[in-house]
C-alpha positions in Angstrom: 51.5 -7.1 74.5 48.3 -7.8 76.6 45.9 -6.0 73.8 47.8 -8.7 71.3 47.2 -11.7 73.8 43.6 -10.9 74.1 43.1 -10.2 70.3 44.6 -14.0 69.9 42.0 -15.6 72.4 39.1 -14.0 70.1 40.7 -15.2 67.2 40.5 -18.6 68.2 37.3 -18.5 70.0 34.9 -20.8 68.4 37.3 -21.0 65.5 35.5 -24.2 63.9 32.3 -22.7 63.4 33.8 -19.3 61.9 35.9 -21.5 59.4 32.6 -23.3 58.5 30.5 -19.9 58.3 33.0 -18.3 55.5 33.0 -21.8 53.6 29.4 -21.9 53.3 29.2 -18.4 52.9 31.5 -19.0 49.9 29.3 -21.7 48.6 25.8 -19.5 48.5 28.1 -16.9 46.7 29.1 -19.3 44.2 25.1 -20.8 44.1 24.0 -17.1 43.7 26.3 -16.5 40.9 25.6 -19.9 38.9 22.3 -19.2 38.9 22.5 -16.1 36.6 24.3 -18.3 33.9 22.5 -21.4 34.4 18.8 -22.7 34.8 17.9 -24.9 37.6 16.8 -28.7 36.5 14.8 -29.1 39.5 11.0 -30.0 39.1 10.4 -27.6 41.9 12.2 -24.6 40.4 11.0 -24.1 36.8 12.9 -22.1 34.3 10.7 -18.9 32.6 11.2 -19.0 29.0 9.8 -16.3 26.1 7.8 -18.1 23.6 8.7 -17.8 19.9 7.2 -18.8 16.7 8.4 -21.2 13.9 7.2 -21.9 10.4 4.5 -19.2 10.2 3.5 -18.3 6.3 4.1 -15.1 4.8 0.8 -14.4 3.9 0.1 -14.0 7.7 0.9 -12.4 10.7 0.6 -12.8 14.8 -2.0 -10.5 16.0 -1.3 -11.8 19.6 1.2 -11.3 22.1 3.4 -14.3 22.9 3.5 -15.2 26.6 6.3 -16.6 28.7 6.2 -20.0 29.7 7.3 -22.2 32.6 9.4 -25.0 31.7 10.3 -27.9 34.1 13.1 -30.2 33.7 14.9 -33.4 35.1 18.5 -34.2 34.5 21.8 -32.5 33.9 22.3 -30.0 36.5 24.5 -28.0 34.3 22.0 -26.9 31.8 22.7 -23.6 30.3 19.3 -22.0 29.6 20.4 -20.9 25.8 20.4 -24.4 24.9 16.6 -24.1 25.4 14.1 -22.6 23.2 10.3 -23.0 23.8 8.5 -22.3 20.6 4.9 -23.1 18.6 4.9 -24.4 15.0 2.6 -22.3 13.0 3.4 -24.0 9.7 0.0 -25.0 9.2 -1.7 -22.0 11.0 -4.7 -20.5 9.5 -6.5 -17.3 9.9 -8.2 -16.6 13.1 -7.8 -17.5 17.0 -6.7 -20.9 17.4 -4.8 -23.1 20.3 -1.3 -24.4 19.7 0.9 -26.9 21.2 4.0 -25.5 22.9 7.2 -27.4 21.7 10.8 -27.6 22.9 14.2 -27.6 21.5 16.9 -28.9 23.6 20.7 -28.9 22.8 21.8 -30.1 26.0 21.8 -34.1 26.5 20.5 -36.0 29.5 17.8 -33.5 29.7 14.0 -34.5 29.6 11.1 -32.0 30.3 8.7 -33.0 32.7 6.2 -30.5 32.5 5.2 -26.9 30.6 3.2 -24.5 31.7 1.0 -23.6 30.0 1.0 -26.7 27.2 -1.2 -25.0 24.7 -1.7 -21.3 23.9 -3.9 -19.4 22.1 -2.9 -17.3 19.0 -4.3 -15.3 16.8 -3.2 -14.8 12.7 -4.4 -12.5 10.3 -3.9 -12.1 6.7 -1.5 -10.1 5.2 -2.6 -7.8 2.6 -1.3 -4.6 0.5 -3.5 -1.2 0.0 -2.5 2.1 -1.6 -3.6 5.0 0.6 -2.8 8.7 0.1 -0.4 10.6 2.3 -1.4 13.6 4.3 0.5 16.1 6.0 -0.3 17.2 9.7 1.3 20.8 10.0 1.8 22.2 13.2 3.5 25.5 14.3 3.4 29.0 13.0 5.9 30.4 10.5 8.0 33.2 11.3 6.8 36.8 11.3 5.7 38.1 7.8 5.2 34.6 6.5 2.7 32.0 5.5 2.6 28.5 4.7 1.2 27.3 1.5 -0.2 23.8 0.8 2.4 21.1 1.3 3.5 19.0 -1.9 4.0 15.5 -1.4 6.0 13.2 -3.3 4.8 10.4 -3.8 1.6 11.4 -2.9 0.5 7.9 -2.2 2.4 5.1 -0.4 1.7 1.1 -0.8 1.0 -0.4 2.8 1.3 -3.7 3.5 0.1 -5.5 7.0 -2.7 -7.3 8.6 -6.0 -7.2 7.1 -7.7 -6.2 10.2 -5.5 -3.0 10.7 -5.7 -2.0 7.0 -9.4 -2.1 7.1 -8.9 1.0 9.7 -6.4 2.8 7.5 -7.9 5.6 5.1 -4.4 7.5 4.8 -0.9 7.6 6.0 0.3 10.9 7.8 3.3 12.8 8.1 4.0 15.2 11.3 5.9 18.5 10.5 6.4 21.7 12.1 6.8 25.1 10.7 7.6 26.7 13.8 9.7 30.0 12.8 10.1 29.2 9.4 10.5 31.8 7.0 11.8 29.8 3.8 10.5 26.9 1.9 10.9 23.6 3.3 11.8 20.8 1.3 12.6 17.7 3.7 12.4 13.8 4.2 9.8 12.3 6.5 8.8 8.5 7.5 5.3 7.8 7.4 2.9 7.2 10.3 -0.4 5.4 10.6 -3.5 6.5 12.1 -6.9 4.8 12.4 -10.5 6.9 11.6 -10.2 8.6 14.9 -6.5 9.6 14.3 -5.2 7.1 17.0 -2.0 5.3 16.2 -2.2 1.8 14.5 -0.2 -0.5 16.3 0.2 -4.7 16.6 0.2 -6.6 19.2 3.6 -5.6 20.2 3.8 -1.7 19.6 7.9 -1.8 19.7 7.3 -4.0 16.3 6.1 -2.0 12.8 3.7 -4.3 12.0 2.7 -2.0 9.2 5.2 -1.4 6.7 5.0 1.6 3.8 6.6 1.3 0.4 8.2 3.9 0.1 8.6 4.8 4.0 9.6 8.1 3.8 8.4 10.5 1.3 9.5 13.9 0.2 7.3 17.1 1.7 7.6 20.6 0.3 6.0 23.3 2.6 6.3 26.7 0.5 6.6 29.8 2.5 5.4 33.2 1.2 5.0 36.8 2.3 2.0 37.1 4.0 -0.9 39.2 2.6 -0.4 37.5 -0.6 -3.3 35.3 -1.8 -2.9 31.5 -3.0 -5.1 29.6 -5.5 -5.2 25.9 -6.7 -5.4 26.2 -10.9 -5.8 23.5 -13.0 -3.0 23.5 -16.2 -3.6 23.0 -19.5 -1.2 21.7 -22.6 -0.5 22.0 -26.0 2.0 20.4 -28.3 3.6 21.3 -31.9 4.6 19.0 -34.4 3.8 15.4 -35.5 4.9 12.0 -34.4 6.8 9.8 -36.3 5.1 7.8 -39.2 2.4 5.2 -38.4 2.5 6.7 -34.8 -0.3 9.1 -33.3 -0.2 11.0 -29.9 -2.4 9.1 -27.4 -2.5 11.6 -24.9 -1.0 14.6 -23.8 -1.2 15.7 -19.9 0.3 17.7 -17.0 1.5 15.9 -14.1 0.4 17.1 -11.7 -2.5 18.0 -13.4 -3.0 21.2 -10.9 -0.6 23.7 -9.2 -0.6 26.6 -6.3 -0.2 30.2 -7.3 0.3 33.1 -5.2 -0.1 36.5 -5.6 -2.5 39.6 -5.0 -5.9 38.4 -4.3 -7.4 40.8 -7.3 -4.9 39.0 -9.8 -5.9 35.6 -8.8 -9.8 35.8 -9.1 -10.0 35.9 -13.0 -7.3 33.2 -13.4 -8.9 29.8 -14.8 -6.0 27.9 -15.6 -2.6 28.1 -16.3 -1.3 27.7 -20.2 2.1 25.7 -20.1 4.4 26.4 -23.3 3.8 23.9 -26.4 6.1 20.8 -26.2 7.7 19.6 -29.5 6.4 16.1 -30.3 8.1 16.2 -33.8 9.0 12.2 -35.0 8.4 11.0 -31.7 8.2 7.1 -31.6 7.4 6.6 -27.9 6.1 8.0 -24.7 8.2 11.0 -23.6 8.1 13.1 -20.4 9.1 17.0 -21.0 9.9 18.9 -17.8 8.8 22.1 -17.7 10.6 25.0 -16.1 8.8 28.2 -14.8 9.5 30.3 -17.9 7.4 27.9 -19.4 4.2 29.1 -17.5 1.9 31.8 -18.6 1.5 33.8 -15.3 0.3 37.2 -15.1 2.7 39.9 -13.6 3.1 39.7 -9.9 1.9 35.9 -10.0 4.5 33.0 -8.6 4.0 29.3 -8.4 4.7 27.7 -5.2 8.8 27.2 -4.7 9.6 23.6 -5.2 6.9 23.0 -7.8 7.9 20.5 -10.1 6.0 19.8 -13.2 6.0 17.5 -16.0 4.2 16.8 -19.2 3.5 13.6 -20.5 3.4 12.6 -24.2 1.9 9.2 -24.8 2.8 7.9 -28.3 1.2 4.9 -29.7 0.5 3.2 -33.2 -1.7 5.0 -35.7 -5.6 3.7 -36.2 -5.9 0.5 -38.6 -9.0 -0.9 -40.1 -9.9 -4.4 -39.9 -13.2 -6.5 -41.1 -14.5 -8.9 -38.7 -16.3 -11.6 -40.5 -19.6 -13.7 -39.3 -20.7 -11.1 -36.6 -24.1 -12.1 -35.5 -27.0 -9.5 -35.1 -29.3 -10.5 -32.2 -32.7 -9.3 -32.3 -34.3 -8.1 -28.7 -37.6 -7.5 -27.4 -39.6 -9.2 -29.6 -43.2 -9.1 -29.1 -44.9 -12.2 -27.7 -46.5 -14.3 -30.7 -43.7 -12.8 -33.4 -40.7 -14.6 -34.9 -38.0 -13.5 -37.2 -38.3 -15.1 -40.5 -36.4 -15.5 -42.2 -33.3 -15.6 -39.2 -31.0 -12.7 -39.8 -28.1 -13.6 -41.6 -24.5 -13.0 -40.0 -22.5 -9.8 -41.2 -19.1 -8.3 -41.7 -18.5 -5.4 -39.9 -15.5 -2.7 -40.5 -13.9 -1.5 -37.6 -11.0 0.8 -36.8 -8.5 1.2 -33.8 -4.5 0.1 -32.9 -2.9 -2.5 -34.1 -2.6 -3.9 -30.5 -5.9 -3.8 -30.0 -7.3 -5.1 -33.2 -4.8 -8.1 -33.8 -6.6 -10.0 -31.0 -10.5 -8.8 -31.9 -12.7 -11.5 -32.7 -16.4 -11.9 -33.7 -17.8 -12.8 -30.0 -16.2 -9.8 -28.7 -18.7 -7.2 -31.1 -22.3 -7.0 -29.8 -24.7 -6.0 -32.6 -28.7 -5.8 -32.2 -31.8 -4.6 -33.1 -34.3 -3.4 -30.6 -37.8 -4.6 -32.0 -39.7 -2.9 -29.0 -43.0 -1.9 -30.5 -42.5 -3.5 -33.8 -45.8 -5.5 -35.3 -45.4 -8.4 -38.0 -44.3 -6.9 -41.2 -40.8 -6.0 -42.7 -38.3 -3.4 -41.8 -36.0 -2.8 -44.3 -32.5 -0.9 -43.0 -33.4 -1.3 -39.4 -31.2 0.8 -36.9 -28.2 -1.5 -35.4 -27.3 -0.8 -31.9 -23.7 -2.1 -30.8 -21.3 -2.4 -28.0 -17.4 -2.9 -28.8 -14.4 -3.5 -26.8 -12.3 -0.1 -25.3 -10.4 1.2 -28.3 -12.5 -0.1 -31.0 -14.8 1.8 -33.1 -17.2 0.8 -35.9 -16.2 2.6 -39.5 -19.6 1.6 -41.1 -22.9 0.7 -39.8 -24.1 -2.6 -41.5 -27.4 -2.6 -43.6 -30.0 -4.9 -42.0 -33.8 -6.2 -43.0 -35.8 -7.6 -40.4 -39.1 -9.3 -41.3 -41.3 -10.6 -38.3 -43.9 -13.1 -38.7 -46.6 -14.6 -36.5 -45.5 -17.2 -34.6 -46.9 -20.6 -36.1 -47.9 -23.1 -33.5 
């Protein structure tokens, strides 16, 4: 009983102070908790905010890291920081580094901004451009025992890159990192492309966590052939032929292998005399339009003991177009160049009719002004020159069928 009486005295001693301490401690805890959700509106306690941008044109990109700012407010003490937004309006932005005014969006009522630090920020803008770059594969590691890696095959071999012009000027290729450590079978895998500058260092924007350079496609297929060690390899061009003829009024414009060369494997003595690989002829009989012919391994004329890299895919592309037509172009002017001083062409050369041939797609839009014909009078003196040699320059896909006959008469100039 004595112990309980002593505890009661201790509890009642300075009871008012103890109650006040508990009360103010509770208030302080509530205030701290409150600050995690709400910002202070006192001008002596600024709110720190991350700056964002608005109105940026799709042709421009920000090349500066946006800073944090401090905002001093007056008014509503129950302000939620989610009701605030600090931004710069870049709708009128231009390429280069310029100062922009910091602006605020406030969703709460009864709030005024008394001060923003800084009130203006310097932001650098760059022009967005596109560029096609080749894809290179950086291979690391060693294949499994008894195997060697061939040259990688990349599909597609180039990608279209979009990004800031200043960074694209540093970009010569897109790269893929690939390890073949311990591999004994041909690898066929998709990998994202990476970007390196001329020194091999990664190309980043102002914020490394944001991809500022985008590739299309972003992922490419990579095939790394694996062959038994001891075999030699060689890159050989392909030759293609065809049989048959296209449909009526159509002609074979071109016939090509895609890709134009392949990697082959075999004993070194078997490869040294191989200069090309012939693909079995493709049949273009009655073709009216372009066609791609897939090529299988049995369509290649390979010597015994020689093989193509595993995963190689070949195509023969036949381009078919309309046949050649002829057309007469009237009123074509013939010029005389390099006339000696003191001489004139007298009489003036008349316009001529010129017969040309080409595809209908070209001839339908051909005009006399597109045909350049001339006579070279270098070294000629006064006199008559029958059937002079005529030179010409024609648009692509146009040929002259017959050369016009031209007589040139040079006379001393009369004053």
